A tleap script that builds the chain and sets N, CA, C and O, in Angstrom:
source leaprc.protein.ff14SB
mol = sequence {
  NMET ILE ALA VAL THR GLU ALA LEU GLY ILE
  LYS PRO CYS PRO PHE CYS GLY GLU TYR PRO
  MET PHE TRP ASP GLU TYR ASP GLU ARG PHE
  VAL SER PHE THR ASP ARG ASP ASP CYS ARG
  TYR TYR ILE GLU CYS VAL ASN VAL GLY CYS
  ALA CYS ASN PRO CYS THR ILE LEU PHE LYS
  THR LYS GLU GLU ALA ILE GLU ALA TRP ASN
  LYS ARG VAL LYS GLU THR GLU CGLU
}
set mol.1.N position { -1.169 -3.210 12.139 }
set mol.1.CA position { -0.362 -2.319 11.341 }
set mol.1.C position { 1.096 -2.741 11.472 }
set mol.1.O position { 1.572 -3.062 12.561 }
set mol.2.N position { 1.780 -2.734 10.360 }
set mol.2.CA position { 3.212 -3.023 10.335 }
set mol.2.C position { 3.897 -1.782 9.778 }
set mol.2.O position { 3.647 -1.405 8.633 }
set mol.3.N position { 4.750 -1.145 10.557 }
set mol.3.CA position { 5.331 0.126 10.150 }
set mol.3.C position { 6.664 0.004 9.419 }
set mol.3.O position { 7.066 0.946 8.736 }
set mol.4.N position { 7.349 -1.104 9.536 }
set mol.4.CA position { 8.685 -1.243 8.959 }
set mol.4.C position { 8.561 -1.686 7.506 }
set mol.4.O position { 8.849 -2.837 7.175 }
set mol.5.N position { 8.138 -0.780 6.650 }
set mol.5.CA position { 7.874 -1.149 5.263 }
set mol.5.C position { 9.139 -1.328 4.442 }
set mol.5.O position { 9.148 -2.136 3.512 }
set mol.6.N position { 10.200 -0.606 4.751 }
set mol.6.CA position { 11.445 -0.746 3.996 }
set mol.6.C position { 12.003 -2.160 4.135 }
set mol.6.O position { 12.534 -2.712 3.172 }
set mol.7.N position { 11.888 -2.745 5.316 }
set mol.7.CA position { 12.379 -4.101 5.552 }
set mol.7.C position { 11.571 -5.141 4.783 }
set mol.7.O position { 12.077 -6.228 4.506 }
set mol.8.N position { 10.334 -4.829 4.435 }
set mol.8.CA position { 9.484 -5.751 3.682 }
set mol.8.C position { 9.684 -5.617 2.175 }
set mol.8.O position { 9.057 -6.343 1.404 }
set mol.9.N position { 10.544 -4.705 1.749 }
set mol.9.CA position { 10.780 -4.503 0.321 }
set mol.9.C position { 9.749 -3.609 -0.332 }
set mol.9.O position { 9.568 -3.660 -1.549 }
set mol.10.N position { 9.070 -2.790 0.456 }
set mol.10.CA position { 8.046 -1.893 -0.071 }
set mol.10.C position { 8.698 -0.576 -0.477 }
set mol.10.O position { 9.450 0.017 0.296 }
set mol.11.N position { 8.408 -0.127 -1.689 }
set mol.11.CA position { 8.981 1.106 -2.207 }
set mol.11.C position { 8.357 2.329 -1.527 }
set mol.11.O position { 7.248 2.253 -0.998 }
set mol.12.N position { 9.075 3.453 -1.544 }
set mol.12.CA position { 8.504 4.692 -1.012 }
set mol.12.C position { 7.318 5.156 -1.868 }
set mol.12.O position { 7.120 4.682 -2.987 }
set mol.13.N position { 6.554 6.072 -1.329 }
set mol.13.CA position { 5.427 6.653 -2.069 }
set mol.13.C position { 5.959 7.320 -3.334 }
set mol.13.O position { 6.942 8.057 -3.266 }
set mol.14.N position { 5.333 7.079 -4.486 }
set mol.14.CA position { 5.818 7.687 -5.720 }
set mol.14.C position { 5.536 9.186 -5.802 }
set mol.14.O position { 6.055 9.860 -6.692 }
set mol.15.N position { 4.732 9.711 -4.897 }
set mol.15.CA position { 4.371 11.121 -4.939 }
set mol.15.C position { 5.171 11.983 -3.965 }
set mol.15.O position { 5.505 13.125 -4.280 }
set mol.16.N position { 5.481 11.440 -2.778 }
set mol.16.CA position { 6.194 12.254 -1.788 }
set mol.16.C position { 7.541 11.674 -1.382 }
set mol.16.O position { 8.358 12.390 -0.801 }
set mol.17.N position { 7.801 10.402 -1.667 }
set mol.17.CA position { 9.081 9.782 -1.345 }
set mol.17.C position { 9.180 9.188 0.055 }
set mol.17.O position { 10.198 8.582 0.391 }
set mol.18.N position { 8.148 9.347 0.875 }
set mol.18.CA position { 8.150 8.767 2.215 }
set mol.18.C position { 7.711 7.305 2.144 }
set mol.18.O position { 7.021 6.897 1.210 }
set mol.19.N position { 8.121 6.524 3.146 }
set mol.19.CA position { 7.692 5.134 3.177 }
set mol.19.C position { 6.262 5.046 3.698 }
set mol.19.O position { 5.903 5.743 4.647 }
set mol.20.N position { 5.441 4.192 3.082 }
set mol.20.CA position { 4.037 4.061 3.469 }
set mol.20.C position { 3.856 3.137 4.677 }
set mol.20.O position { 4.815 2.547 5.175 }
set mol.21.N position { 2.639 3.028 5.123 }
set mol.21.CA position { 2.290 2.099 6.201 }
set mol.21.C position { 1.705 0.840 5.570 }
set mol.21.O position { 0.961 0.906 4.591 }
set mol.22.N position { 2.054 -0.297 6.144 }
set mol.22.CA position { 1.514 -1.584 5.708 }
set mol.22.C position { 0.497 -2.014 6.761 }
set mol.22.O position { 0.846 -2.183 7.929 }
set mol.23.N position { -0.733 -2.187 6.360 }
set mol.23.CA position { -1.811 -2.522 7.286 }
set mol.23.C position { -2.219 -3.983 7.110 }
set mol.23.O position { -2.276 -4.497 5.993 }
set mol.24.N position { -2.496 -4.628 8.217 }
set mol.24.CA position { -2.959 -6.025 8.162 }
set mol.24.C position { -4.268 -6.161 8.937 }
set mol.24.O position { -4.419 -7.028 9.798 }
set mol.25.N position { -5.194 -5.288 8.608 }
set mol.25.CA position { -6.507 -5.329 9.249 }
set mol.25.C position { -7.569 -4.914 8.249 }
set mol.25.O position { -7.307 -4.131 7.337 }
set mol.26.N position { -8.751 -5.437 8.425 }
set mol.26.CA position { -9.856 -5.103 7.527 }
set mol.26.C position { -10.233 -3.643 7.703 }
set mol.26.O position { -10.261 -3.146 8.829 }
set mol.27.N position { -10.522 -2.951 6.619 }
set mol.27.CA position { -10.898 -1.544 6.671 }
set mol.27.C position { -12.205 -1.349 5.911 }
set mol.27.O position { -12.299 -1.675 4.728 }
set mol.28.N position { -13.201 -0.821 6.590 }
set mol.28.CA position { -14.531 -0.622 5.993 }
set mol.28.C position { -14.506 0.328 4.802 }
set mol.28.O position { -15.418 0.300 3.975 }
set mol.29.N position { -13.470 1.174 4.700 }
set mol.29.CA position { -13.404 2.114 3.568 }
set mol.29.C position { -13.353 1.392 2.229 }
set mol.29.O position { -13.723 1.964 1.204 }
set mol.30.N position { -12.899 0.143 2.228 }
set mol.30.CA position { -12.708 -0.580 0.982 }
set mol.30.C position { -13.822 -1.575 0.677 }
set mol.30.O position { -13.695 -2.377 -0.248 }
set mol.31.N position { -14.890 -1.535 1.427 }
set mol.31.CA position { -15.955 -2.529 1.263 }
set mol.31.C position { -16.556 -2.506 -0.145 }
set mol.31.O position { -16.998 -3.545 -0.634 }
set mol.32.N position { -16.582 -1.366 -0.794 }
set mol.32.CA position { -17.154 -1.294 -2.145 }
set mol.32.C position { -16.194 -1.808 -3.211 }
set mol.32.O position { -16.611 -2.023 -4.349 }
set mol.33.N position { -14.916 -2.013 -2.876 }
set mol.33.CA position { -13.928 -2.470 -3.847 }
set mol.33.C position { -13.749 -3.981 -3.878 }
set mol.33.O position { -13.161 -4.514 -4.820 }
set mol.34.N position { -14.242 -4.668 -2.876 }
set mol.34.CA position { -14.085 -6.117 -2.840 }
set mol.34.C position { -15.269 -6.744 -2.128 }
set mol.34.O position { -15.827 -6.160 -1.198 }
set mol.35.N position { -15.642 -7.912 -2.559 }
set mol.35.CA position { -16.732 -8.634 -1.890 }
set mol.35.C position { -16.165 -9.810 -1.100 }
set mol.35.O position { -16.914 -10.655 -0.609 }
set mol.36.N position { -14.852 -9.859 -0.981 }
set mol.36.CA position { -14.205 -10.948 -0.264 }
set mol.36.C position { -13.930 -10.538 1.176 }
set mol.36.O position { -13.216 -9.564 1.418 }
set mol.37.N position { -14.482 -11.264 2.119 }
set mol.37.CA position { -14.268 -10.972 3.532 }
set mol.37.C position { -12.873 -11.352 4.011 }
set mol.37.O position { -12.449 -10.913 5.080 }
set mol.38.N position { -12.155 -12.160 3.236 }
set mol.38.CA position { -10.847 -12.611 3.671 }
set mol.38.C position { -9.715 -11.670 3.247 }
set mol.38.O position { -8.544 -11.981 3.464 }
set mol.39.N position { -10.047 -10.539 2.653 }
set mol.39.CA position { -9.044 -9.557 2.253 }
set mol.39.C position { -8.780 -8.605 3.407 }
set mol.39.O position { -9.711 -8.013 3.953 }
set mol.40.N position { -7.514 -8.456 3.779 }
set mol.40.CA position { -7.202 -7.612 4.927 }
set mol.40.C position { -5.920 -6.814 4.805 }
set mol.40.O position { -5.641 -5.991 5.677 }
set mol.41.N position { -5.126 -7.017 3.762 }
set mol.41.CA position { -3.834 -6.357 3.654 }
set mol.41.C position { -3.890 -5.194 2.667 }
set mol.41.O position { -4.413 -5.332 1.561 }
set mol.42.N position { -3.350 -4.054 3.075 }
set mol.42.CA position { -3.246 -2.926 2.158 }
set mol.42.C position { -2.104 -2.016 2.589 }
set mol.42.O position { -1.628 -2.083 3.723 }
set mol.43.N position { -1.676 -1.161 1.658 }
set mol.43.CA position { -0.566 -0.241 1.893 }
set mol.43.C position { -1.074 1.160 1.599 }
set mol.43.O position { -1.786 1.392 0.622 }
set mol.44.N position { -0.685 2.101 2.477 }
set mol.44.CA position { -1.209 3.460 2.360 }
set mol.44.C position { -0.139 4.478 2.755 }
set mol.44.O position { 0.562 4.301 3.752 }
set mol.45.N position { -0.022 5.539 1.969 }
set mol.45.CA position { 0.852 6.641 2.336 }
set mol.45.C position { 0.093 7.500 3.348 }
set mol.45.O position { -0.996 7.998 3.060 }
set mol.46.N position { 0.674 7.666 4.522 }
set mol.46.CA position { 0.012 8.436 5.584 }
set mol.46.C position { 0.745 9.747 5.877 }
set mol.46.O position { 0.480 10.395 6.890 }
set mol.47.N position { 1.656 10.131 5.001 }
set mol.47.CA position { 2.385 11.379 5.164 }
set mol.47.C position { 1.421 12.555 5.003 }
set mol.47.O position { 0.802 12.701 3.948 }
set mol.48.N position { 1.287 13.382 6.020 }
set mol.48.CA position { 0.358 14.512 5.957 }
set mol.48.C position { 0.779 15.540 4.915 }
set mol.48.O position { -0.045 16.339 4.470 }
set mol.49.N position { 2.044 15.529 4.521 }
set mol.49.CA position { 2.517 16.453 3.508 }
set mol.49.C position { 2.383 15.939 2.086 }
set mol.49.O position { 2.723 16.647 1.138 }
set mol.50.N position { 1.894 14.717 1.923 }
set mol.50.CA position { 1.735 14.136 0.590 }
set mol.50.C position { 0.488 14.719 -0.078 }
set mol.50.O position { -0.586 14.768 0.523 }
set mol.51.N position { 0.642 15.149 -1.300 }
set mol.51.CA position { -0.471 15.756 -2.027 }
set mol.51.C position { -1.509 14.737 -2.471 }
set mol.51.O position { -2.638 15.110 -2.789 }
set mol.52.N position { -1.152 13.466 -2.500 }
set mol.52.CA position { -2.044 12.445 -3.055 }
set mol.52.C position { -2.518 11.412 -2.029 }
set mol.52.O position { -3.674 10.991 -2.081 }
set mol.53.N position { -1.658 10.997 -1.103 }
set mol.53.CA position { -1.951 9.941 -0.128 }
set mol.53.C position { -2.544 8.690 -0.769 }
set mol.53.O position { -3.651 8.286 -0.414 }
set mol.54.N position { -1.827 8.070 -1.708 }
set mol.54.CA position { -2.349 6.879 -2.371 }
set mol.54.C position { -2.412 5.669 -1.449 }
set mol.54.O position { -1.719 5.602 -0.434 }
set mol.55.N position { -3.257 4.720 -1.824 }
set mol.55.CA position { -3.319 3.444 -1.108 }
set mol.55.C position { -3.775 2.365 -2.077 }
set mol.55.O position { -4.392 2.649 -3.103 }
set mol.56.N position { -3.466 1.140 -1.735 }
set mol.56.CA position { -3.929 0.014 -2.540 }
set mol.56.C position { -5.333 -0.357 -2.082 }
set mol.56.O position { -5.839 0.183 -1.099 }
set mol.57.N position { -5.951 -1.277 -2.801 }
set mol.57.CA position { -7.196 -1.868 -2.332 }
set mol.57.C position { -6.830 -2.990 -1.364 }
set mol.57.O position { -5.646 -3.236 -1.134 }
set mol.58.N position { -7.805 -3.664 -0.802 }
set mol.58.CA position { -7.548 -4.786 0.095 }
set mol.58.C position { -7.112 -6.014 -0.698 }
set mol.58.O position { -7.649 -6.301 -1.768 }
set mol.59.N position { -6.139 -6.728 -0.161 }
set mol.59.CA position { -5.657 -7.952 -0.781 }
set mol.59.C position { -5.694 -9.098 0.216 }
set mol.59.O position { -5.685 -8.887 1.429 }
set mol.60.N position { -5.737 -10.304 -0.311 }
set mol.60.CA position { -5.794 -11.503 0.514 }
set mol.60.C position { -4.453 -11.820 1.158 }
set mol.60.O position { -4.407 -12.349 2.268 }
set mol.61.N position { -3.354 -11.498 0.464 }
set mol.61.CA position { -2.029 -11.816 0.993 }
set mol.61.C position { -1.160 -10.565 1.056 }
set mol.61.O position { -1.403 -9.583 0.355 }
set mol.62.N position { -0.148 -10.624 1.907 }
set mol.62.CA position { 0.829 -9.539 2.015 }
set mol.62.C position { 1.553 -9.350 0.687 }
set mol.62.O position { 1.785 -8.224 0.247 }
set mol.63.N position { 1.902 -10.452 0.065 }
set mol.63.CA position { 2.653 -10.405 -1.185 }
set mol.63.C position { 1.879 -9.692 -2.292 }
set mol.63.O position { 2.459 -8.922 -3.057 }
set mol.64.N position { 0.573 -9.946 -2.380 }
set mol.64.CA position { -0.250 -9.272 -3.393 }
set mol.64.C position { -0.285 -7.765 -3.156 }
set mol.64.O position { -0.184 -6.984 -4.103 }
set mol.65.N position { -0.427 -7.359 -1.905 }
set mol.65.CA position { -0.469 -5.932 -1.575 }
set mol.65.C position { 0.861 -5.260 -1.906 }
set mol.65.O position { 0.882 -4.167 -2.471 }
set mol.66.N position { 1.964 -5.909 -1.556 }
set mol.66.CA position { 3.288 -5.347 -1.830 }
set mol.66.C position { 3.531 -5.255 -3.330 }
set mol.66.O position { 4.046 -4.246 -3.813 }
set mol.67.N position { 3.166 -6.292 -4.067 }
set mol.67.CA position { 3.340 -6.273 -5.526 }
set mol.67.C position { 2.548 -5.134 -6.160 }
set mol.67.O position { 3.053 -4.452 -7.053 }
set mol.68.N position { 1.318 -4.921 -5.710 }
set mol.68.CA position { 0.482 -3.848 -6.263 }
set mol.68.C position { 1.076 -2.474 -5.942 }
set mol.68.O position { 1.132 -1.603 -6.809 }
set mol.69.N position { 1.518 -2.282 -4.696 }
set mol.69.CA position { 2.091 -0.985 -4.311 }
set mol.69.C position { 3.371 -0.699 -5.069 }
set mol.69.O position { 3.590 0.432 -5.504 }
set mol.70.N position { 4.217 -1.698 -5.235 }
set mol.70.CA position { 5.520 -1.499 -5.868 }
set mol.70.C position { 5.450 -1.329 -7.376 }
set mol.70.O position { 6.437 -0.933 -7.994 }
set mol.71.N position { 4.307 -1.619 -7.979 }
set mol.71.CA position { 4.188 -1.497 -9.434 }
set mol.71.C position { 4.200 -0.018 -9.825 }
set mol.71.O position { 3.455 0.794 -9.277 }
set mol.72.N position { 5.058 0.306 -10.778 }
set mol.72.CA position { 5.162 1.663 -11.308 }
set mol.72.C position { 4.960 1.600 -12.807 }
set mol.72.O position { 5.305 0.606 -13.447 }
set mol.73.N position { 4.404 2.653 -13.365 }
set mol.73.CA position { 4.145 2.683 -14.805 }
set mol.73.C position { 5.447 2.571 -15.575 }
set mol.73.O position { 5.539 1.794 -16.525 }
set mol.74.N position { 6.449 3.333 -15.182 }
set mol.74.CA position { 7.725 3.308 -15.888 }
set mol.74.C position { 8.844 3.428 -14.860 }
set mol.74.O position { 8.904 4.394 -14.099 }
set mol.75.N position { 9.703 2.460 -14.849 }
set mol.75.CA position { 10.875 2.500 -13.975 }
set mol.75.C position { 11.959 3.324 -14.684 }
set mol.75.O position { 12.160 3.174 -15.889 }
set mol.76.N position { 12.646 4.180 -13.953 }
set mol.76.CA position { 13.732 4.955 -14.529 }
set mol.76.C position { 15.047 4.218 -14.304 }
set mol.76.O position { 15.248 3.581 -13.270 }
set mol.77.N position { 15.923 4.314 -15.272 }
set mol.77.CA position { 17.237 3.690 -15.144 }
set mol.77.C position { 18.173 4.645 -14.425 }
set mol.77.O position { 18.187 5.846 -14.693 }
set mol.78.N position { 18.953 4.092 -13.512 }
set mol.78.CA position { 19.898 4.931 -12.761 }
set mol.78.C position { 21.309 4.651 -13.150 }
set mol.78.O position { 22.230 5.268 -12.616 }
savepdb mol mol.pdb
quit
């Protein structure tokens, strides 16, 4: 597990605004989503106050997991 997600360029959870956890270990919960044994990276919101607790599926690389987590349907202009 890697907890310093802000330093990796990972955006906060889109539902609660807290920074998620970046995991670098295989998780059996995702076995039905991938048939690749070499996938081990995923990002998950672990905030107990989050109404959704979203997470990505398992990815082969850190970069793929970060790209998937950071993708938003519509970016707002500030």
